[in-house]
PDB file as gemmi writes it, atoms N, CA and C in Angstrom:
CRYST1    1.000    1.000    1.000  90.00  90.00  90.00 P 1                      
ATOM      1  N   MET A   1     -59.710 -11.257 -75.165  1.00  0.00           N  
ATOM      2  CA  MET A   1     -58.844 -10.255 -74.625  1.00  0.00           C  
ATOM      3  C   MET A   1     -57.544 -10.134 -75.401  1.00  0.00           C  
ATOM      4  N   SER A   2     -57.394 -10.845 -76.458  1.00  0.00           N  
ATOM      5  CA  SER A   2     -56.137 -10.813 -77.189  1.00  0.00           C  
ATOM      6  C   SER A   2     -56.104  -9.758 -78.280  1.00  0.00           C  
ATOM      7  N   ASP A   3     -57.137  -8.928 -78.418  1.00  0.00           N  
ATOM      8  CA  ASP A   3     -57.174  -7.950 -79.495  1.00  0.00           C  
ATOM      9  C   ASP A   3     -56.578  -6.596 -79.114  1.00  0.00           C  
ATOM     10  N   PHE A   4     -55.879  -6.512 -77.983  1.00  0.00           N  
ATOM     11  CA  PHE A   4     -55.242  -5.267 -77.587  1.00  0.00           C  
ATOM     12  C   PHE A   4     -54.004  -5.062 -78.447  1.00  0.00           C  
ATOM     13  N   PRO A   5     -53.804  -3.844 -78.974  1.00  0.00           N  
ATOM     14  CA  PRO A   5     -52.697  -3.624 -79.894  1.00  0.00           C  
ATOM     15  C   PRO A   5     -51.320  -3.649 -79.251  1.00  0.00           C  
ATOM     16  N   SER A   6     -51.225  -3.431 -77.964  1.00  0.00           N  
ATOM     17  CA  SER A   6     -49.927  -3.386 -77.304  1.00  0.00           C  
ATOM     18  C   SER A   6     -50.000  -4.104 -75.977  1.00  0.00           C  
ATOM     19  N   PRO A   7     -48.992  -4.932 -75.688  1.00  0.00           N  
ATOM     20  CA  PRO A   7     -49.012  -5.623 -74.393  1.00  0.00           C  
ATOM     21  C   PRO A   7     -48.581  -4.728 -73.231  1.00  0.00           C  
ATOM     22  N   THR A   8     -48.035  -3.563 -73.538  1.00  0.00           N  
ATOM     23  CA  THR A   8     -47.619  -2.642 -72.479  1.00  0.00           C  
ATOM     24  C   THR A   8     -48.183  -1.259 -72.756  1.00  0.00           C  
ATOM     25  N   CYS A   9     -48.250  -0.469 -71.706  1.00  0.00           N  
ATOM     26  CA  CYS A   9     -48.807   0.882 -71.811  1.00  0.00           C  
ATOM     27  C   CYS A   9     -47.886   1.829 -72.580  1.00  0.00           C  
ATOM     28  N   MET A  10     -48.530   2.782 -73.228  1.00  0.00           N  
ATOM     29  CA  MET A  10     -47.810   3.875 -73.875  1.00  0.00           C  
ATOM     30  C   MET A  10     -47.492   4.911 -72.806  1.00  0.00           C  
ATOM     31  N   PRO A  11     -46.477   5.733 -73.016  1.00  0.00           N  
ATOM     32  CA  PRO A  11     -46.229   6.813 -72.051  1.00  0.00           C  
ATOM     33  C   PRO A  11     -47.494   7.654 -71.863  1.00  0.00           C  
ATOM     34  N   GLY A  12     -47.764   8.077 -70.636  1.00  0.00           N  
ATOM     35  CA  GLY A  12     -49.009   8.758 -70.287  1.00  0.00           C  
ATOM     36  C   GLY A  12     -49.430   9.872 -71.212  1.00  0.00           C  
ATOM     37  N   SER A  13     -48.523  10.725 -71.609  1.00  0.00           N  
ATOM     38  CA  SER A  13     -48.912  11.873 -72.414  1.00  0.00           C  
ATOM     39  C   SER A  13     -49.287  11.505 -73.840  1.00  0.00           C  
ATOM     40  N   SER A  14     -48.943  10.296 -74.292  1.00  0.00           N  
ATOM     41  CA  SER A  14     -49.274   9.917 -75.666  1.00  0.00           C  
ATOM     42  C   SER A  14     -50.563   9.103 -75.751  1.00  0.00           C  
ATOM     43  N   ALA A  15     -51.185   8.827 -74.620  1.00  0.00           N  
ATOM     44  CA  ALA A  15     -52.423   8.042 -74.612  1.00  0.00           C  
ATOM     45  C   ALA A  15     -53.612   8.953 -74.870  1.00  0.00           C  
ATOM     46  N   ALA A  16     -54.368   8.634 -75.908  1.00  0.00           N  
ATOM     47  CA  ALA A  16     -55.541   9.435 -76.264  1.00  0.00           C  
ATOM     48  C   ALA A  16     -56.805   8.813 -75.683  1.00  0.00           C  
ATOM     49  N   ARG A  17     -57.739   9.671 -75.296  1.00  0.00           N  
ATOM     50  CA  ARG A  17     -59.018   9.212 -74.764  1.00  0.00           C  
ATOM     51  C   ARG A  17     -59.777   8.470 -75.862  1.00  0.00           C  
ATOM     52  N   LEU A  18     -60.376   7.342 -75.498  1.00  0.00           N  
ATOM     53  CA  LEU A  18     -61.158   6.556 -76.453  1.00  0.00           C  
ATOM     54  C   LEU A  18     -62.542   7.154 -76.621  1.00  0.00           C  
ATOM     55  N   GLU A  19     -63.047   7.076 -77.833  1.00  0.00           N  
ATOM     56  CA  GLU A  19     -64.401   7.547 -78.136  1.00  0.00           C  
ATOM     57  C   GLU A  19     -65.429   6.563 -77.578  1.00  0.00           C  
ATOM     58  N   PRO A  20     -66.667   7.026 -77.339  1.00  0.00           N  
ATOM     59  CA  PRO A  20     -67.696   6.164 -76.735  1.00  0.00           C  
ATOM     60  C   PRO A  20     -67.904   4.826 -77.451  1.00  0.00           C  
ATOM     61  N   GLU A  21     -67.883   4.811 -78.764  1.00  0.00           N  
ATOM     62  CA  GLU A  21     -68.083   3.556 -79.494  1.00  0.00           C  
ATOM     63  C   GLU A  21     -66.936   2.577 -79.231  1.00  0.00           C  
ATOM     64  N   ALA A  22     -65.722   3.082 -79.206  1.00  0.00           N  
ATOM     65  CA  ALA A  22     -64.561   2.236 -78.911  1.00  0.00           C  
ATOM     66  C   ALA A  22     -64.612   1.731 -77.471  1.00  0.00           C  
ATOM     67  N   LEU A  23     -65.067   2.568 -76.553  1.00  0.00           N  
ATOM     68  CA  LEU A  23     -65.209   2.150 -75.156  1.00  0.00           C  
ATOM     69  C   LEU A  23     -66.175   0.971 -75.032  1.00  0.00           C  
ATOM     70  N   ARG A  24     -67.328   1.099 -75.679  1.00  0.00           N  
ATOM     71  CA  ARG A  24     -68.322   0.013 -75.607  1.00  0.00           C  
ATOM     72  C   ARG A  24     -67.770  -1.278 -76.208  1.00  0.00           C  
ATOM     73  N   ALA A  25     -67.061  -1.166 -77.315  1.00  0.00           N  
ATOM     74  CA  ALA A  25     -66.482  -2.359 -77.951  1.00  0.00           C  
ATOM     75  C   ALA A  25     -65.452  -3.014 -77.045  1.00  0.00           C  
ATOM     76  N   ARG A  26     -64.606  -2.230 -76.420  1.00  0.00           N  
ATOM     77  CA  ARG A  26     -63.583  -2.771 -75.520  1.00  0.00           C  
ATOM     78  C   ARG A  26     -64.233  -3.431 -74.298  1.00  0.00           C  
ATOM     79  N   LEU A  27     -65.227  -2.759 -73.724  1.00  0.00           N  
ATOM     80  CA  LEU A  27     -65.884  -3.306 -72.533  1.00  0.00           C  
ATOM     81  C   LEU A  27     -66.577  -4.632 -72.817  1.00  0.00           C  
ATOM     82  N   ALA A  28     -67.061  -4.802 -74.025  1.00  0.00           N  
ATOM     83  CA  ALA A  28     -67.738  -6.049 -74.392  1.00  0.00           C  
ATOM     84  C   ALA A  28     -66.797  -7.250 -74.296  1.00  0.00           C  
ATOM     85  N   HIS A  29     -65.489  -7.005 -74.349  1.00  0.00           N  
ATOM     86  CA  HIS A  29     -64.505  -8.078 -74.313  1.00  0.00           C  
ATOM     87  C   HIS A  29     -63.738  -8.139 -72.992  1.00  0.00           C  
ATOM     88  N   LEU A  30     -64.212  -7.413 -71.999  1.00  0.00           N  
ATOM     89  CA  LEU A  30     -63.506  -7.366 -70.717  1.00  0.00           C  
ATOM     90  C   LEU A  30     -64.519  -7.632 -69.596  1.00  0.00           C  
ATOM     91  N   ALA A  31     -64.682  -8.884 -69.280  1.00  0.00           N  
ATOM     92  CA  ALA A  31     -65.718  -9.320 -68.337  1.00  0.00           C  
ATOM     93  C   ALA A  31     -65.601  -8.659 -66.972  1.00  0.00           C  
ATOM     94  N   GLY A  32     -66.735  -8.205 -66.465  1.00  0.00           N  
ATOM     95  CA  GLY A  32     -66.819  -7.683 -65.111  1.00  0.00           C  
ATOM     96  C   GLY A  32     -66.537  -6.198 -64.967  1.00  0.00           C  
ATOM     97  N   TRP A  33     -65.974  -5.570 -65.966  1.00  0.00           N  
ATOM     98  CA  TRP A  33     -65.645  -4.150 -65.900  1.00  0.00           C  
ATOM     99  C   TRP A  33     -66.803  -3.332 -66.422  1.00  0.00           C  
ATOM    100  N   GLN A  34     -66.974  -2.151 -65.845  1.00  0.00           N  
ATOM    101  CA  GLN A  34     -68.052  -1.260 -66.291  1.00  0.00           C  
ATOM    102  C   GLN A  34     -67.550   0.169 -66.366  1.00  0.00           C  
ATOM    103  N   LEU A  35     -68.223   0.939 -67.186  1.00  0.00           N  
ATOM    104  CA  LEU A  35     -67.908   2.354 -67.329  1.00  0.00           C  
ATOM    105  C   LEU A  35     -68.538   3.110 -66.169  1.00  0.00           C  
ATOM    106  N   VAL A  36     -67.755   3.969 -65.500  1.00  0.00           N  
ATOM    107  CA  VAL A  36     -68.223   4.726 -64.332  1.00  0.00           C  
ATOM    108  C   VAL A  36     -67.733   6.164 -64.424  1.00  0.00           C  
ATOM    109  N   ALA A  37     -68.093   6.952 -63.436  1.00  0.00           N  
ATOM    110  CA  ALA A  37     -67.627   8.339 -63.292  1.00  0.00           C  
ATOM    111  C   ALA A  37     -67.917   9.146 -64.563  1.00  0.00           C  
ATOM    112  N   GLU A  38     -69.165   9.053 -64.997  1.00  0.00           N  
ATOM    113  CA  GLU A  38     -69.610   9.792 -66.183  1.00  0.00           C  
ATOM    114  C   GLU A  38     -68.754   9.479 -67.405  1.00  0.00           C  
ATOM    115  N   GLY A  39     -68.358   8.213 -67.528  1.00  0.00           N  
ATOM    116  CA  GLY A  39     -67.607   7.767 -68.689  1.00  0.00           C  
ATOM    117  C   GLY A  39     -66.127   8.071 -68.663  1.00  0.00           C  
ATOM    118  N   THR A  40     -65.595   8.480 -67.511  1.00  0.00           N  
ATOM    119  CA  THR A  40     -64.184   8.836 -67.454  1.00  0.00           C  
ATOM    120  C   THR A  40     -63.306   7.741 -66.842  1.00  0.00           C  
ATOM    121  N   ALA A  41     -63.907   6.600 -66.482  1.00  0.00           N  
ATOM    122  CA  ALA A  41     -63.137   5.522 -65.875  1.00  0.00           C  
ATOM    123  C   ALA A  41     -63.848   4.190 -66.085  1.00  0.00           C  
ATOM    124  N   ILE A  42     -63.079   3.111 -65.927  1.00  0.00           N  
ATOM    125  CA  ILE A  42     -63.653   1.763 -65.901  1.00  0.00           C  
ATOM    126  C   ILE A  42     -63.337   1.174 -64.533  1.00  0.00           C  
ATOM    127  N   GLU A  43     -64.244   0.316 -64.066  1.00  0.00           N  
ATOM    128  CA  GLU A  43     -64.144  -0.170 -62.690  1.00  0.00           C  
ATOM    129  C   GLU A  43     -64.633  -1.600 -62.600  1.00  0.00           C  
ATOM    130  N   ARG A  44     -64.032  -2.330 -61.668  1.00  0.00           N  
ATOM    131  CA  ARG A  44     -64.481  -3.689 -61.372  1.00  0.00           C  
ATOM    132  C   ARG A  44     -64.270  -3.963 -59.890  1.00  0.00           C  
ATOM    133  N   SER A  45     -65.202  -4.677 -59.293  1.00  0.00           N  
ATOM    134  CA  SER A  45     -65.101  -5.111 -57.911  1.00  0.00           C  
ATOM    135  C   SER A  45     -64.683  -6.578 -57.894  1.00  0.00           C  
ATOM    136  N   PHE A  46     -63.652  -6.876 -57.133  1.00  0.00           N  
ATOM    137  CA  PHE A  46     -63.142  -8.236 -56.993  1.00  0.00           C  
ATOM    138  C   PHE A  46     -63.433  -8.718 -55.586  1.00  0.00           C  
ATOM    139  N   ARG A  47     -63.936  -9.945 -55.450  1.00  0.00           N  
ATOM    140  CA  ARG A  47     -64.297 -10.507 -54.144  1.00  0.00           C  
ATOM    141  C   ARG A  47     -63.351 -11.637 -53.763  1.00  0.00           C  
ATOM    142  N   PHE A  48     -63.078 -11.721 -52.452  1.00  0.00           N  
ATOM    143  CA  PHE A  48     -62.156 -12.722 -51.925  1.00  0.00           C  
ATOM    144  C   PHE A  48     -62.727 -13.316 -50.644  1.00  0.00           C  
ATOM    145  N   ASP A  49     -62.171 -14.452 -50.243  1.00  0.00           N  
ATOM    146  CA  ASP A  49     -62.671 -15.155 -49.061  1.00  0.00           C  
ATOM    147  C   ASP A  49     -62.232 -14.534 -47.751  1.00  0.00           C  
ATOM    148  N   ASN A  50     -61.162 -13.753 -47.787  1.00  0.00           N  
ATOM    149  CA  ASN A  50     -60.649 -13.201 -46.539  1.00  0.00           C  
ATOM    150  C   ASN A  50     -59.782 -11.971 -46.817  1.00  0.00           C  
ATOM    151  N   TYR A  51     -59.342 -11.357 -45.763  1.00  0.00           N  
ATOM    152  CA  TYR A  51     -58.551 -10.132 -45.879  1.00  0.00           C  
ATOM    153  C   TYR A  51     -57.176 -10.409 -46.479  1.00  0.00           C  
ATOM    154  N   TRP A  52     -56.558 -11.519 -46.084  1.00  0.00           N  
ATOM    155  CA  TRP A  52     -55.234 -11.853 -46.598  1.00  0.00           C  
ATOM    156  C   TRP A  52     -55.258 -11.973 -48.117  1.00  0.00           C  
ATOM    157  N   GLN A  53     -56.250 -12.674 -48.671  1.00  0.00           N  
ATOM    158  CA  GLN A  53     -56.352 -12.814 -50.128  1.00  0.00           C  
ATOM    159  C   GLN A  53     -56.579 -11.454 -50.792  1.00  0.00           C  
ATOM    160  N   THR A  54     -57.369 -10.619 -50.140  1.00  0.00           N  
ATOM    161  CA  THR A  54     -57.598  -9.274 -50.668  1.00  0.00           C  
ATOM    162  C   THR A  54     -56.296  -8.498 -50.760  1.00  0.00           C  
ATOM    163  N   MET A  55     -55.512  -8.549 -49.704  1.00  0.00           N  
ATOM    164  CA  MET A  55     -54.252  -7.811 -49.679  1.00  0.00           C  
ATOM    165  C   MET A  55     -53.228  -8.392 -50.650  1.00  0.00           C  
ATOM    166  N   ALA A  56     -53.239  -9.690 -50.846  1.00  0.00           N  
ATOM    167  CA  ALA A  56     -52.346 -10.303 -51.834  1.00  0.00           C  
ATOM    168  C   ALA A  56     -52.715  -9.794 -53.235  1.00  0.00           C  
ATOM    169  N   PHE A  57     -54.005  -9.684 -53.497  1.00  0.00           N  
ATOM    170  CA  PHE A  57     -54.470  -9.143 -54.776  1.00  0.00           C  
ATOM    171  C   PHE A  57     -54.035  -7.688 -54.923  1.00  0.00           C  
ATOM    172  N   VAL A  58     -54.218  -6.881 -53.883  1.00  0.00           N  
ATOM    173  CA  VAL A  58     -53.820  -5.473 -53.919  1.00  0.00           C  
ATOM    174  C   VAL A  58     -52.336  -5.349 -54.247  1.00  0.00           C  
ATOM    175  N   ASN A  59     -51.506  -6.171 -53.627  1.00  0.00           N  
ATOM    176  CA  ASN A  59     -50.071  -6.130 -53.912  1.00  0.00           C  
ATOM    177  C   ASN A  59     -49.767  -6.544 -55.342  1.00  0.00           C  
ATOM    178  N   SER A  60     -50.514  -7.493 -55.867  1.00  0.00           N  
ATOM    179  CA  SER A  60     -50.337  -7.897 -57.263  1.00  0.00           C  
ATOM    180  C   SER A  60     -50.728  -6.774 -58.214  1.00  0.00           C  
ATOM    181  N   VAL A  61     -51.814  -6.082 -57.905  1.00  0.00           N  
ATOM    182  CA  VAL A  61     -52.234  -4.938 -58.723  1.00  0.00           C  
ATOM    183  C   VAL A  61     -51.164  -3.846 -58.657  1.00  0.00           C  
ATOM    184  N   ALA A  62     -50.601  -3.623 -57.484  1.00  0.00           N  
ATOM    185  CA  ALA A  62     -49.539  -2.621 -57.344  1.00  0.00           C  
ATOM    186  C   ALA A  62     -48.337  -2.969 -58.210  1.00  0.00           C  
ATOM    187  N   TRP A  63     -48.002  -4.247 -58.297  1.00  0.00           N  
ATOM    188  CA  TRP A  63     -46.886  -4.674 -59.138  1.00  0.00           C  
ATOM    189  C   TRP A  63     -47.180  -4.377 -60.606  1.00  0.00           C  
ATOM    190  N   VAL A  64     -48.395  -4.703 -61.074  1.00  0.00           N  
ATOM    191  CA  VAL A  64     -48.791  -4.403 -62.462  1.00  0.00           C  
ATOM    192  C   VAL A  64     -48.722  -2.895 -62.705  1.00  0.00           C  
ATOM    193  N   ALA A  65     -49.268  -2.124 -61.778  1.00  0.00           N  
ATOM    194  CA  ALA A  65     -49.286  -0.662 -61.930  1.00  0.00           C  
ATOM    195  C   ALA A  65     -47.870  -0.101 -62.014  1.00  0.00           C  
ATOM    196  N   HIS A  66     -46.989  -0.604 -61.186  1.00  0.00           N  
ATOM    197  CA  HIS A  66     -45.602  -0.136 -61.206  1.00  0.00           C  
ATOM    198  C   HIS A  66     -44.924  -0.521 -62.528  1.00  0.00           C  
ATOM    199  N   ALA A  67     -45.118  -1.763 -62.956  1.00  0.00           N  
ATOM    200  CA  ALA A  67     -44.489  -2.239 -64.198  1.00  0.00           C  
ATOM    201  C   ALA A  67     -44.981  -1.452 -65.409  1.00  0.00           C  
ATOM    202  N   GLU A  68     -46.251  -1.072 -65.409  1.00  0.00           N  
ATOM    203  CA  GLU A  68     -46.837  -0.357 -66.543  1.00  0.00           C  
ATOM    204  C   GLU A  68     -46.756   1.161 -66.380  1.00  0.00           C  
ATOM    205  N   ASP A  69     -46.365   1.618 -65.197  1.00  0.00           N  
ATOM    206  CA  ASP A  69     -46.364   3.047 -64.874  1.00  0.00           C  
ATOM    207  C   ASP A  69     -47.738   3.666 -65.159  1.00  0.00           C  
ATOM    208  N   HIS A  70     -48.770   2.920 -64.731  1.00  0.00           N  
ATOM    209  CA  HIS A  70     -50.161   3.363 -64.909  1.00  0.00           C  
ATOM    210  C   HIS A  70     -50.930   2.877 -63.690  1.00  0.00           C  
ATOM    211  N   HIS A  71     -51.384   3.809 -62.869  1.00  0.00           N  
ATOM    212  CA  HIS A  71     -51.835   3.477 -61.522  1.00  0.00           C  
ATOM    213  C   HIS A  71     -53.337   3.673 -61.340  1.00  0.00           C  
ATOM    214  N   PRO A  72     -54.022   2.643 -60.825  1.00  0.00           N  
ATOM    215  CA  PRO A  72     -55.458   2.754 -60.589  1.00  0.00           C  
ATOM    216  C   PRO A  72     -55.761   3.374 -59.233  1.00  0.00           C  
ATOM    217  N   ASP A  73     -57.001   3.765 -59.067  1.00  0.00           N  
ATOM    218  CA  ASP A  73     -57.536   4.051 -57.745  1.00  0.00           C  
ATOM    219  C   ASP A  73     -58.064   2.722 -57.220  1.00  0.00           C  
ATOM    220  N   MET A  74     -57.817   2.440 -55.953  1.00  0.00           N  
ATOM    221  CA  MET A  74     -58.315   1.204 -55.360  1.00  0.00           C  
ATOM    222  C   MET A  74     -59.001   1.504 -54.039  1.00  0.00           C  
ATOM    223  N   SER A  75     -60.084   0.801 -53.824  1.00  0.00           N  
ATOM    224  CA  SER A  75     -60.801   0.862 -52.568  1.00  0.00           C  
ATOM    225  C   SER A  75     -60.728  -0.539 -51.963  1.00  0.00           C  
ATOM    226  N   VAL A  76     -60.071  -0.651 -50.810  1.00  0.00           N  
ATOM    227  CA  VAL A  76     -59.793  -1.957 -50.212  1.00  0.00           C  
ATOM    228  C   VAL A  76     -60.687  -2.171 -48.996  1.00  0.00           C  
ATOM    229  N   HIS A  77     -61.326  -3.340 -48.954  1.00  0.00           N  
ATOM    230  CA  HIS A  77     -62.240  -3.711 -47.879  1.00  0.00           C  
ATOM    231  C   HIS A  77     -61.955  -5.154 -47.485  1.00  0.00           C  
ATOM    232  N   TRP A  78     -62.527  -5.608 -46.397  1.00  0.00           N  
ATOM    233  CA  TRP A  78     -62.398  -7.005 -46.018  1.00  0.00           C  
ATOM    234  C   TRP A  78     -63.099  -7.840 -47.089  1.00  0.00           C  
ATOM    235  N   GLY A  79     -62.343  -8.681 -47.804  1.00  0.00           N  
ATOM    236  CA  GLY A  79     -62.915  -9.589 -48.788  1.00  0.00           C  
ATOM    237  C   GLY A  79     -63.293  -8.948 -50.115  1.00  0.00           C  
ATOM    238  N   ARG A  80     -62.885  -7.699 -50.327  1.00  0.00           N  
ATOM    239  CA  ARG A  80     -63.278  -7.029 -51.577  1.00  0.00           C  
ATOM    240  C   ARG A  80     -62.306  -5.907 -51.891  1.00  0.00           C  
ATOM    241  N   CYS A  81     -62.035  -5.740 -53.191  1.00  0.00           N  
ATOM    242  CA  CYS A  81     -61.238  -4.620 -53.661  1.00  0.00           C  
ATOM    243  C   CYS A  81     -61.872  -4.089 -54.936  1.00  0.00           C  
ATOM    244  N   VAL A  82     -62.085  -2.797 -54.982  1.00  0.00           N  
ATOM    245  CA  VAL A  82     -62.616  -2.144 -56.185  1.00  0.00           C  
ATOM    246  C   VAL A  82     -61.447  -1.451 -56.868  1.00  0.00           C  
ATOM    247  N   VAL A  83     -61.264  -1.760 -58.154  1.00  0.00           N  
ATOM    248  CA  VAL A  83     -60.168  -1.196 -58.940  1.00  0.00           C  
ATOM    249  C   VAL A  83     -60.767  -0.302 -60.016  1.00  0.00           C  
ATOM    250  N   ARG A  84     -60.246   0.905 -60.120  1.00  0.00           N  
ATOM    251  CA  ARG A  84     -60.751   1.881 -61.096  1.00  0.00           C  
ATOM    252  C   ARG A  84     -59.581   2.453 -61.890  1.00  0.00           C  
ATOM    253  N   PHE A  85     -59.664   2.324 -63.218  1.00  0.00           N  
ATOM    254  CA  PHE A  85     -58.676   2.911 -64.113  1.00  0.00           C  
ATOM    255  C   PHE A  85     -59.319   4.031 -64.914  1.00  0.00           C  
ATOM    256  N   GLY A  86     -58.630   5.132 -65.008  1.00  0.00           N  
ATOM    257  CA  GLY A  86     -58.994   6.266 -65.851  1.00  0.00           C  
ATOM    258  C   GLY A  86     -57.745   7.112 -66.014  1.00  0.00           C  
ATOM    259  N   THR A  87     -57.595   7.735 -67.147  1.00  0.00           N  
ATOM    260  CA  THR A  87     -56.383   8.512 -67.401  1.00  0.00           C  
ATOM    261  C   THR A  87     -56.704   9.987 -67.256  1.00  0.00           C  
ATOM    262  N   HIS A  88     -56.279  10.569 -66.157  1.00  0.00           N  
ATOM    263  CA  HIS A  88     -56.587  11.965 -65.856  1.00  0.00           C  
ATOM    264  C   HIS A  88     -56.063  12.905 -66.937  1.00  0.00           C  
ATOM    265  N   ASP A  89     -54.838  12.672 -67.407  1.00  0.00           N  
ATOM    266  CA  ASP A  89     -54.239  13.547 -68.423  1.00  0.00           C  
ATOM    267  C   ASP A  89     -55.050  13.580 -69.716  1.00  0.00           C  
ATOM    268  N   ALA A  90     -55.703  12.474 -70.047  1.00  0.00           N  
ATOM    269  CA  ALA A  90     -56.488  12.389 -71.284  1.00  0.00           C  
ATOM    270  C   ALA A  90     -57.945  12.778 -71.061  1.00  0.00           C  
ATOM    271  N   GLY A  91     -58.352  12.902 -69.816  1.00  0.00           N  
ATOM    272  CA  GLY A  91     -59.736  13.264 -69.523  1.00  0.00           C  
ATOM    273  C   GLY A  91     -60.730  12.142 -69.741  1.00  0.00           C  
ATOM    274  N   GLY A  92     -60.276  10.913 -69.637  1.00  0.00           N  
ATOM    275  CA  GLY A  92     -61.185   9.780 -69.819  1.00  0.00           C  
ATOM    276  C   GLY A  92     -60.427   8.469 -69.876  1.00  0.00           C  
ATOM    277  N   VAL A  93     -61.049   7.487 -70.502  1.00  0.00           N  
ATOM    278  CA  VAL A  93     -60.492   6.139 -70.584  1.00  0.00           C  
ATOM    279  C   VAL A  93     -59.641   6.021 -71.842  1.00  0.00           C  
ATOM    280  N   THR A  94     -58.458   5.449 -71.668  1.00  0.00           N  
ATOM    281  CA  THR A  94     -57.527   5.270 -72.784  1.00  0.00           C  
ATOM    282  C   THR A  94     -57.221   3.787 -72.978  1.00  0.00           C  
ATOM    283  N   GLU A  95     -56.479   3.504 -74.022  1.00  0.00           N  
ATOM    284  CA  GLU A  95     -56.021   2.141 -74.266  1.00  0.00           C  
ATOM    285  C   GLU A  95     -55.209   1.628 -73.081  1.00  0.00           C  
ATOM    286  N   ASN A  96     -54.426   2.500 -72.445  1.00  0.00           N  
ATOM    287  CA  ASN A  96     -53.640   2.095 -71.278  1.00  0.00           C  
ATOM    288  C   ASN A  96     -54.525   1.538 -70.169  1.00  0.00           C  
ATOM    289  N   ASP A  97     -55.691   2.144 -69.974  1.00  0.00           N  
ATOM    290  CA  ASP A  97     -56.609   1.660 -68.935  1.00  0.00           C  
ATOM    291  C   ASP A  97     -57.076   0.249 -69.239  1.00  0.00           C  
ATOM    292  N   PHE A  98     -57.363  -0.027 -70.497  1.00  0.00           N  
ATOM    293  CA  PHE A  98     -57.809  -1.369 -70.870  1.00  0.00           C  
ATOM    294  C   PHE A  98     -56.683  -2.383 -70.805  1.00  0.00           C  
ATOM    295  N   ILE A  99     -55.482  -1.989 -71.178  1.00  0.00           N  
ATOM    296  CA  ILE A  99     -54.330  -2.886 -71.071  1.00  0.00           C  
ATOM    297  C   ILE A  99     -54.140  -3.301 -69.613  1.00  0.00           C  
ATOM    298  N   CYS A 100     -54.174  -2.336 -68.716  1.00  0.00           N  
ATOM    299  CA  CYS A 100     -53.981  -2.640 -67.294  1.00  0.00           C  
ATOM    300  C   CYS A 100     -55.164  -3.413 -66.720  1.00  0.00           C  
ATOM    301  N   ALA A 101     -56.375  -3.077 -67.114  1.00  0.00           N  
ATOM    302  CA  ALA A 101     -57.550  -3.798 -66.625  1.00  0.00           C  
ATOM    303  C   ALA A 101     -57.486  -5.265 -67.035  1.00  0.00           C  
ATOM    304  N   GLU A 102     -57.035  -5.524 -68.247  1.00  0.00           N  
ATOM    305  CA  GLU A 102     -56.892  -6.906 -68.695  1.00  0.00           C  
ATOM    306  C   GLU A 102     -55.861  -7.641 -67.833  1.00  0.00           C  
ATOM    307  N   LYS A 103     -54.740  -6.987 -67.561  1.00  0.00           N  
ATOM    308  CA  LYS A 103     -53.696  -7.621 -66.749  1.00  0.00           C  
ATOM    309  C   LYS A 103     -54.173  -7.860 -65.322  1.00  0.00           C  
ATOM    310  N   VAL A 104     -54.930  -6.938 -64.772  1.00  0.00           N  
ATOM    311  CA  VAL A 104     -55.478  -7.117 -63.416  1.00  0.00           C  
ATOM    312  C   VAL A 104     -56.482  -8.270 -63.420  1.00  0.00           C  
ATOM    313  N   SER A 105     -57.310  -8.371 -64.436  1.00  0.00           N  
ATOM    314  CA  SER A 105     -58.267  -9.477 -64.519  1.00  0.00           C  
ATOM    315  C   SER A 105     -57.551 -10.814 -64.558  1.00  0.00           C  
ATOM    316  N   ARG A 106     -56.421 -10.872 -65.225  1.00  0.00           N  
ATOM    317  CA  ARG A 106     -55.659 -12.118 -65.309  1.00  0.00           C  
ATOM    318  C   ARG A 106     -55.119 -12.566 -63.950  1.00  0.00           C  
ATOM    319  N   ILE A 107     -54.947 -11.653 -63.020  1.00  0.00           N  
ATOM    320  CA  ILE A 107     -54.470 -12.025 -61.680  1.00  0.00           C  
ATOM    321  C   ILE A 107     -55.432 -13.013 -61.042  1.00  0.00           C  
ATOM    322  N   VAL A 108     -56.715 -12.769 -61.178  1.00  0.00           N  
ATOM    323  CA  VAL A 108     -57.700 -13.643 -60.532  1.00  0.00           C  
ATOM    324  C   VAL A 108     -58.126 -14.806 -61.404  1.00  0.00           C  
ATOM    325  N   SER A 109     -57.879 -14.719 -62.716  1.00  0.00           N  
ATOM    326  CA  SER A 109     -58.302 -15.810 -63.593  1.00  0.00           C  
ATOM    327  C   SER A 109     -57.212 -16.852 -63.794  1.00  0.00           C  
ATOM    328  N   GLY A 110     -56.042 -16.601 -63.243  1.00  0.00           N  
ATOM    329  CA  GLY A 110     -54.968 -17.573 -63.336  1.00  0.00           C  
ATOM    330  C   GLY A 110     -54.034 -17.244 -64.426  1.00  0.00           C  
TER     331      GLY A 110                                                      
END                                                                             
């Protein structure tokens, strides 16, 4: 996960949609994430032992999203949260989505 060119997101309007080959290469290095929504987003489901842990994770994701000014869609359930990143302005997945997905993955990996 250390091959990302920038540790922080670029301003939204300057983020370009990644080509399919670049998407596959990035996904190969980001465990648990998959391409969804006809290739316009990446998504991962995170599982927890209880609702409190789920909500703590959601708040941590919100902090990352605020710090990066790049916000995912989240579906919150008892013991599970699905996080989806896609850049609407670019019409698909951008480097910003992968930067944030990596940071969200680090929340649960320590």
